[in-house]
A tleap script that builds the chain and sets N, CA, C and O, in Angstrom:
source leaprc.protein.ff14SB
mol = sequence {
  NMET ALA ALA PHE HIE ARG LEU SER LYS TYR
  ASP GLY ALA ALA GLN ARG LYS ASP ASN LEU
  ARG GLU TRP GLU ARG VAL HIE ARG ALA PHE
  HIE LEU ALA LEU MET SER GLY CYS LYS MET
  PRO LEU LEU LEU GLN PHE CYS SER ASN LEU
  HIE ASP LEU SER ASP ARG TYR ARG ARG LEU
  PHE PHE VAL GLN HIE ALA GLN ASP LYS ASN
  VAL PRO ASN GLU HIE LYS ALA LEU MET GLY
  SER SER CARG
}
set mol.1.N position { 85.259 102.828 105.379 }
set mol.1.CA position { 85.825 103.814 106.240 }
set mol.1.C position { 87.120 103.421 107.074 }
set mol.1.O position { 88.106 104.148 107.191 }
set mol.2.N position { 86.974 102.214 107.611 }
set mol.2.CA position { 88.141 101.695 108.305 }
set mol.2.C position { 89.364 101.682 107.541 }
set mol.2.O position { 90.414 102.099 108.030 }
set mol.3.N position { 89.278 101.183 106.259 }
set mol.3.CA position { 90.390 101.005 105.415 }
set mol.3.C position { 91.018 102.479 105.128 }
set mol.3.O position { 92.238 102.624 105.051 }
set mol.4.N position { 90.096 103.579 104.972 }
set mol.4.CA position { 90.628 104.790 104.708 }
set mol.4.C position { 91.332 105.312 105.961 }
set mol.4.O position { 92.384 105.945 105.872 }
set mol.5.N position { 90.739 105.040 107.135 }
set mol.5.CA position { 91.392 105.484 108.387 }
set mol.5.C position { 92.882 104.937 108.573 }
set mol.5.O position { 93.818 105.663 108.907 }
set mol.6.N position { 92.984 103.602 108.324 }
set mol.6.CA position { 94.225 103.020 108.386 }
set mol.6.C position { 95.231 103.590 107.422 }
set mol.6.O position { 96.396 103.754 107.785 }
set mol.7.N position { 94.823 103.904 106.190 }
set mol.7.CA position { 95.693 104.372 105.122 }
set mol.7.C position { 96.021 105.787 105.507 }
set mol.7.O position { 97.183 106.145 105.313 }
set mol.8.N position { 95.196 106.619 106.009 }
set mol.8.CA position { 95.516 107.909 106.255 }
set mol.8.C position { 96.666 108.067 107.397 }
set mol.8.O position { 97.288 109.121 107.530 }
set mol.9.N position { 96.853 107.100 108.080 }
set mol.9.CA position { 98.014 107.122 109.085 }
set mol.9.C position { 99.395 107.063 108.232 }
set mol.9.O position { 100.425 107.593 108.648 }
set mol.10.N position { 99.328 106.464 107.172 }
set mol.10.CA position { 100.540 106.231 106.399 }
set mol.10.C position { 100.749 107.190 105.177 }
set mol.10.O position { 101.887 107.414 104.766 }
set mol.11.N position { 99.652 107.747 104.606 }
set mol.11.CA position { 99.786 108.579 103.477 }
set mol.11.C position { 100.709 109.796 103.832 }
set mol.11.O position { 100.576 110.474 104.851 }
set mol.12.N position { 101.582 109.973 102.944 }
set mol.12.CA position { 102.551 111.124 103.078 }
set mol.12.C position { 103.957 110.592 103.654 }
set mol.12.O position { 104.949 111.320 103.650 }
set mol.13.N position { 103.978 109.300 104.142 }
set mol.13.CA position { 105.163 108.720 104.678 }
set mol.13.C position { 105.568 107.433 103.851 }
set mol.13.O position { 106.392 106.628 104.285 }
set mol.14.N position { 104.976 107.303 102.712 }
set mol.14.CA position { 105.180 105.957 101.993 }
set mol.14.C position { 106.622 105.805 101.558 }
set mol.14.O position { 107.162 104.698 101.554 }
set mol.15.N position { 107.256 106.924 101.187 }
set mol.15.CA position { 108.612 106.877 100.592 }
set mol.15.C position { 109.705 106.406 101.735 }
set mol.15.O position { 110.770 105.906 101.373 }
set mol.16.N position { 109.433 106.566 102.958 }
set mol.16.CA position { 110.367 106.088 103.940 }
set mol.16.C position { 110.340 104.714 103.959 }
set mol.16.O position { 109.275 104.110 104.091 }
set mol.17.N position { 111.569 104.065 103.823 }
set mol.17.CA position { 111.675 102.679 103.793 }
set mol.17.C position { 111.006 101.824 104.948 }
set mol.17.O position { 110.477 100.735 104.729 }
set mol.18.N position { 111.071 102.364 106.084 }
set mol.18.CA position { 110.420 101.720 107.231 }
set mol.18.C position { 108.891 101.657 107.207 }
set mol.18.O position { 108.242 100.872 107.899 }
set mol.19.N position { 108.349 102.577 106.323 }
set mol.19.CA position { 106.878 102.574 106.277 }
set mol.19.C position { 106.356 101.992 104.953 }
set mol.19.O position { 105.150 101.788 104.815 }
set mol.20.N position { 107.220 101.727 103.998 }
set mol.20.CA position { 106.711 101.393 102.740 }
set mol.20.C position { 105.915 100.141 102.571 }
set mol.20.O position { 104.894 100.107 101.885 }
set mol.21.N position { 106.415 99.080 103.229 }
set mol.21.CA position { 105.716 97.762 103.176 }
set mol.21.C position { 104.316 97.897 103.895 }
set mol.21.O position { 103.296 97.395 103.424 }
set mol.22.N position { 104.347 98.572 105.004 }
set mol.22.CA position { 102.984 98.734 105.705 }
set mol.22.C position { 102.019 99.688 104.772 }
set mol.22.O position { 100.838 99.419 104.550 }
set mol.23.N position { 102.641 100.733 104.312 }
set mol.23.CA position { 101.748 101.607 103.389 }
set mol.23.C position { 101.221 100.880 102.219 }
set mol.23.O position { 100.086 101.121 101.806 }
set mol.24.N position { 101.978 100.010 101.667 }
set mol.24.CA position { 101.630 99.214 100.538 }
set mol.24.C position { 100.475 98.288 100.885 }
set mol.24.O position { 99.519 98.148 100.122 }
set mol.25.N position { 100.587 97.613 102.137 }
set mol.25.CA position { 99.541 96.734 102.484 }
set mol.25.C position { 98.189 97.438 102.834 }
set mol.25.O position { 97.132 96.909 102.491 }
set mol.26.N position { 98.210 98.625 103.515 }
set mol.26.CA position { 96.982 99.370 103.798 }
set mol.26.C position { 96.528 100.041 102.494 }
set mol.26.O position { 95.324 100.102 102.245 }
set mol.27.N position { 97.431 100.541 101.662 }
set mol.27.CA position { 97.040 101.131 100.349 }
set mol.27.C position { 96.186 100.136 99.441 }
set mol.27.O position { 95.161 100.469 98.847 }
set mol.28.N position { 96.719 98.955 99.421 }
set mol.28.CA position { 96.067 97.854 98.568 }
set mol.28.C position { 94.634 97.559 99.207 }
set mol.28.O position { 93.622 97.473 98.511 }
set mol.29.N position { 94.639 97.421 100.514 }
set mol.29.CA position { 93.329 97.110 101.209 }
set mol.29.C position { 92.343 98.254 101.033 }
set mol.29.O position { 91.142 98.027 100.892 }
set mol.30.N position { 92.830 99.441 101.042 }
set mol.30.CA position { 91.869 100.568 100.748 }
set mol.30.C position { 91.266 100.563 99.480 }
set mol.30.O position { 90.059 100.782 99.375 }
set mol.31.N position { 92.031 100.321 98.433 }
set mol.31.CA position { 91.488 100.269 97.018 }
set mol.31.C position { 90.638 99.097 96.826 }
set mol.31.O position { 89.606 99.194 96.162 }
set mol.32.N position { 91.014 97.959 97.379 }
set mol.32.CA position { 90.108 96.829 97.212 }
set mol.32.C position { 88.813 96.880 97.917 }
set mol.32.O position { 87.796 96.341 97.481 }
set mol.33.N position { 88.888 97.608 99.130 }
set mol.33.CA position { 87.692 97.902 99.774 }
set mol.33.C position { 86.675 98.765 98.996 }
set mol.33.O position { 85.465 98.541 99.037 }
set mol.34.N position { 87.227 99.749 98.295 }
set mol.34.CA position { 86.424 100.588 97.450 }
set mol.34.C position { 85.693 99.774 96.383 }
set mol.34.O position { 84.512 99.956 96.087 }
set mol.35.N position { 86.542 98.810 95.799 }
set mol.35.CA position { 85.856 97.972 94.754 }
set mol.35.C position { 85.098 96.809 95.166 }
set mol.35.O position { 84.458 96.182 94.322 }
set mol.36.N position { 85.107 96.464 96.372 }
set mol.36.CA position { 84.486 95.246 96.858 }
set mol.36.C position { 83.037 95.133 96.729 }
set mol.36.O position { 82.483 94.034 96.693 }
set mol.37.N position { 82.329 96.382 96.648 }
set mol.37.CA position { 80.922 96.503 96.535 }
set mol.37.C position { 80.482 96.161 95.189 }
set mol.37.O position { 79.271 96.072 94.986 }
set mol.38.N position { 81.358 95.945 94.187 }
set mol.38.CA position { 80.851 95.659 92.851 }
set mol.38.C position { 80.313 94.274 92.720 }
set mol.38.O position { 79.548 93.968 91.805 }
set mol.39.N position { 80.726 93.410 93.665 }
set mol.39.CA position { 80.164 91.977 93.593 }
set mol.39.C position { 80.452 91.294 92.253 }
set mol.39.O position { 79.621 90.565 91.711 }
set mol.40.N position { 81.656 91.556 91.738 }
set mol.40.CA position { 82.038 90.950 90.397 }
set mol.40.C position { 83.522 90.393 90.708 }
set mol.40.O position { 84.500 91.135 90.629 }
set mol.41.N position { 83.612 89.090 91.053 }
set mol.41.CA position { 84.794 88.490 91.403 }
set mol.41.C position { 85.795 88.571 90.370 }
set mol.41.O position { 86.971 88.759 90.684 }
set mol.42.N position { 85.401 88.432 89.028 }
set mol.42.CA position { 86.360 88.353 88.047 }
set mol.42.C position { 87.096 89.822 87.905 }
set mol.42.O position { 88.294 89.954 87.653 }
set mol.43.N position { 86.176 90.886 88.110 }
set mol.43.CA position { 86.764 92.243 88.026 }
set mol.43.C position { 87.641 92.499 89.174 }
set mol.43.O position { 88.674 93.155 89.038 }
set mol.44.N position { 87.237 91.961 90.403 }
set mol.44.CA position { 88.062 92.175 91.572 }
set mol.44.C position { 89.461 91.482 91.417 }
set mol.44.O position { 90.487 92.045 91.800 }
set mol.45.N position { 89.463 90.228 90.837 }
set mol.45.CA position { 90.737 89.574 90.668 }
set mol.45.C position { 91.525 90.221 89.582 }
set mol.45.O position { 92.748 90.176 89.715 }
set mol.46.N position { 91.033 90.820 88.522 }
set mol.46.CA position { 91.660 91.502 87.608 }
set mol.46.C position { 92.455 92.744 88.152 }
set mol.46.O position { 93.634 92.973 87.882 }
set mol.47.N position { 91.648 93.516 88.956 }
set mol.47.CA position { 92.209 94.694 89.555 }
set mol.47.C position { 93.298 94.403 90.616 }
set mol.47.O position { 94.237 95.170 90.831 }
set mol.48.N position { 93.090 93.210 91.273 }
set mol.48.CA position { 94.172 92.684 92.215 }
set mol.48.C position { 95.408 92.416 91.458 }
set mol.48.O position { 96.478 92.886 91.845 }
set mol.49.N position { 95.320 91.687 90.403 }
set mol.49.CA position { 96.458 91.414 89.533 }
set mol.49.C position { 97.185 92.639 89.038 }
set mol.49.O position { 98.412 92.726 89.078 }
set mol.50.N position { 96.388 93.590 88.568 }
set mol.50.CA position { 96.987 94.897 88.153 }
set mol.50.C position { 97.774 95.526 89.240 }
set mol.50.O position { 98.876 96.034 89.032 }
set mol.51.N position { 97.181 95.488 90.440 }
set mol.51.CA position { 97.780 96.081 91.585 }
set mol.51.C position { 99.180 95.471 91.882 }
set mol.51.O position { 100.179 96.149 92.122 }
set mol.52.N position { 99.137 94.170 91.840 }
set mol.52.CA position { 100.330 93.341 92.050 }
set mol.52.C position { 101.493 93.696 91.006 }
set mol.52.O position { 102.679 93.827 91.309 }
set mol.53.N position { 100.948 93.828 89.726 }
set mol.53.CA position { 101.935 94.052 88.656 }
set mol.53.C position { 102.595 95.415 88.801 }
set mol.53.O position { 103.768 95.584 88.469 }
set mol.54.N position { 101.836 96.387 89.300 }
set mol.54.CA position { 102.313 97.745 89.373 }
set mol.54.C position { 103.111 97.964 90.649 }
set mol.54.O position { 103.677 99.049 90.774 }
set mol.55.N position { 103.216 97.048 91.612 }
set mol.55.CA position { 103.837 97.177 92.933 }
set mol.55.C position { 105.253 97.577 92.709 }
set mol.55.O position { 105.740 98.567 93.255 }
set mol.56.N position { 105.934 96.770 91.870 }
set mol.56.CA position { 107.418 96.896 91.627 }
set mol.56.C position { 107.793 98.349 91.198 }
set mol.56.O position { 108.792 98.919 91.635 }
set mol.57.N position { 106.907 98.915 90.298 }
set mol.57.CA position { 107.129 100.255 89.782 }
set mol.57.C position { 106.814 101.344 90.797 }
set mol.57.O position { 107.443 102.402 90.819 }
set mol.58.N position { 105.852 101.068 91.611 }
set mol.58.CA position { 105.578 102.006 92.733 }
set mol.58.C position { 106.772 102.148 93.747 }
set mol.58.O position { 107.184 103.230 94.164 }
set mol.59.N position { 107.258 100.954 94.079 }
set mol.59.CA position { 108.479 100.795 95.002 }
set mol.59.C position { 109.568 101.640 94.382 }
set mol.59.O position { 110.120 102.525 95.037 }
set mol.60.N position { 109.892 101.371 93.096 }
set mol.60.CA position { 111.066 102.020 92.473 }
set mol.60.C position { 110.882 103.532 92.409 }
set mol.60.O position { 111.817 104.321 92.547 }
set mol.61.N position { 109.650 103.873 92.197 }
set mol.61.CA position { 109.304 105.450 92.246 }
set mol.61.C position { 109.613 106.055 93.471 }
set mol.61.O position { 110.233 107.118 93.466 }
set mol.62.N position { 109.250 105.498 94.577 }
set mol.62.CA position { 109.453 105.993 95.819 }
set mol.62.C position { 110.791 106.047 96.271 }
set mol.62.O position { 111.091 106.777 97.215 }
set mol.63.N position { 111.693 105.287 95.639 }
set mol.63.CA position { 113.196 105.352 95.962 }
set mol.63.C position { 113.626 106.699 95.435 }
set mol.63.O position { 114.448 107.304 96.125 }
set mol.64.N position { 113.226 107.234 94.382 }
set mol.64.CA position { 113.702 108.438 93.813 }
set mol.64.C position { 112.870 109.580 93.947 }
set mol.64.O position { 113.342 110.691 93.706 }
set mol.65.N position { 111.626 109.438 94.321 }
set mol.65.CA position { 110.632 110.675 94.379 }
set mol.65.C position { 109.896 110.598 95.675 }
set mol.65.O position { 109.500 109.534 96.151 }
set mol.66.N position { 109.735 111.720 96.205 }
set mol.66.CA position { 108.816 111.896 97.373 }
set mol.66.C position { 107.399 111.626 96.915 }
set mol.66.O position { 107.097 111.871 95.747 }
set mol.67.N position { 106.497 111.125 97.781 }
set mol.67.CA position { 105.158 110.948 97.575 }
set mol.67.C position { 104.467 112.310 97.200 }
set mol.67.O position { 104.738 113.313 97.859 }
set mol.68.N position { 103.689 112.355 96.284 }
set mol.68.CA position { 102.951 113.669 95.958 }
set mol.68.C position { 102.109 114.037 97.248 }
set mol.68.O position { 101.433 113.211 97.862 }
set mol.69.N position { 102.229 115.378 97.589 }
set mol.69.CA position { 101.448 115.813 98.764 }
set mol.69.C position { 99.981 115.747 98.640 }
set mol.69.O position { 99.273 115.869 99.640 }
set mol.70.N position { 99.463 115.552 97.408 }
set mol.70.CA position { 98.039 115.549 97.229 }
set mol.70.C position { 97.479 114.142 97.278 }
set mol.70.O position { 96.265 113.998 97.133 }
set mol.71.N position { 98.274 113.078 97.472 }
set mol.71.CA position { 97.824 111.755 97.572 }
set mol.71.C position { 96.760 111.576 98.685 }
set mol.71.O position { 95.743 110.934 98.423 }
set mol.72.N position { 96.930 112.073 99.819 }
set mol.72.CA position { 95.963 111.952 100.865 }
set mol.72.C position { 94.530 112.428 100.463 }
set mol.72.O position { 93.482 111.833 100.714 }
set mol.73.N position { 94.669 113.554 99.823 }
set mol.73.CA position { 93.352 114.209 99.363 }
set mol.73.C position { 92.675 113.460 98.217 }
set mol.73.O position { 91.452 113.442 98.080 }
set mol.74.N position { 93.518 112.853 97.413 }
set mol.74.CA position { 92.947 111.921 96.290 }
set mol.74.C position { 92.322 110.775 96.880 }
set mol.74.O position { 91.272 110.349 96.398 }
set mol.75.N position { 92.860 110.228 97.882 }
set mol.75.CA position { 92.307 109.014 98.624 }
set mol.75.C position { 90.933 109.411 99.255 }
set mol.75.O position { 89.931 108.699 99.205 }
set mol.76.N position { 91.005 110.547 99.811 }
set mol.76.CA position { 89.800 111.008 100.438 }
set mol.76.C position { 88.713 111.276 99.407 }
set mol.76.O position { 87.546 110.989 99.677 }
set mol.77.N position { 89.038 111.801 98.267 }
set mol.77.CA position { 88.038 112.106 97.190 }
set mol.77.C position { 87.542 110.713 96.635 }
set mol.77.O position { 86.362 110.567 96.317 }
set mol.78.N position { 88.401 109.765 96.531 }
set mol.78.CA position { 87.972 108.377 96.084 }
set mol.78.C position { 86.987 107.912 97.024 }
set mol.78.O position { 85.927 107.442 96.611 }
set mol.79.N position { 87.262 108.007 98.336 }
set mol.79.CA position { 86.309 107.438 99.305 }
set mol.79.C position { 84.936 108.138 99.155 }
set mol.79.O position { 83.894 107.482 99.139 }
set mol.80.N position { 84.959 109.441 99.049 }
set mol.80.CA position { 83.669 110.094 98.984 }
set mol.80.C position { 82.841 109.830 97.696 }
set mol.80.O position { 81.612 109.896 97.706 }
set mol.81.N position { 83.598 109.515 96.531 }
set mol.81.CA position { 82.967 109.205 95.329 }
set mol.81.C position { 82.505 107.749 95.221 }
set mol.81.O position { 81.830 107.426 94.243 }
set mol.82.N position { 82.808 106.891 96.118 }
set mol.82.CA position { 82.409 105.576 96.067 }
set mol.82.C position { 81.088 105.339 96.859 }
set mol.82.O position { 80.559 104.229 96.815 }
set mol.83.N position { 80.603 106.246 97.503 }
set mol.83.CA position { 79.270 106.039 98.283 }
set mol.83.C position { 78.170 106.066 97.371 }
set mol.83.O position { 77.020 105.919 97.787 }
savepdb mol mol.pdb
quit
C-alpha cells in the first residue's frame, strides 16, 4: 500500500525530466513490492533484471510521448488484483 501511495504522487508526471528519475525509482519499488510476496528469489531477480533492461526504452519513450492517462488506473488495478 505504501509503495502504491508513493507511486501515485508521480503517476501522470513521469515524462517531465525533473520527475523521471524519481518516478522510475518509485515505479520499480511498486512493482517489486507486488511481486515480493511470491517468496521466490530467482523469479524476483529475473523480474528485476527485466525491469533494468527495459529502463532505457521507457526513458526513450517518455522523451517523445506523454504518459498514457490510464497508467494510474492500471497501477491501482494491479494493486487490487495482488491481494
